[in-house]
C-alpha positions in Angstrom: 23.4 85.2 17.7 24.4 86.0 14.2 27.8 86.0 12.4 28.4 89.0 10.2 31.2 89.6 7.7 32.1 93.1 6.5 34.9 93.7 4.1 36.5 94.9 0.9 38.8 93.2 -1.5 40.5 93.9 -4.8 37.3 93.3 -6.8 35.0 95.5 -4.6 37.2 98.5 -3.8 40.0 100.5 -5.4 43.5 100.2 -4.0 43.5 103.6 -2.3 40.5 102.7 -0.2 42.0 99.3 0.7 45.3 101.0 1.7 43.3 103.3 4.1 41.7 100.3 5.7 44.8 98.1 6.0 45.9 97.5 9.6 49.6 97.7 10.5 50.7 95.1 13.1 50.8 97.9 15.7 47.2 98.9 15.0 45.7 95.4 15.4 45.5 95.4 19.2 43.5 98.7 19.2 41.2 97.5 16.4 40.5 94.2 18.2 39.7 96.1 21.4 37.2 98.3 19.5 35.7 95.2 17.9 35.4 93.5 21.3 33.5 96.5 22.6 30.6 95.9 20.1 30.7 92.2 19.4 30.8 89.0 21.4 33.6 87.5 19.4 35.4 88.4 16.3 38.6 88.5 14.2 40.1 90.7 11.5 41.8 89.6 8.3 44.0 92.3 6.8 46.2 91.6 3.8 47.4 93.6 0.8 44.3 92.6 -1.2 41.5 92.6 1.4 40.3 93.7 4.8 37.5 91.7 6.4 35.9 91.8 9.9 34.1 88.7 11.2 32.0 89.1 14.3 29.4 87.3 16.4 26.7 89.8 17.2 23.2 89.7 18.8 21.4 90.9 15.6 22.7 90.9 12.0 21.4 94.3 10.9 22.7 96.2 13.9 25.9 94.2 13.9 26.7 95.3 10.4 25.9 98.9 11.3 
């Protein structure tokens, strides 16, 4: 098992891209369901300055993909 982290923040992506990736509270359930379909465990952090997905996957490279 591997833990992978994929994300963007104020230093790595412009604000318009971060706005497109930000999850509204009503979207979180759907996003977590999609994450659960491809990862053993995971969580999503979504704020005004960053969006990050943490997941436990079987293989790091395919997990990031």
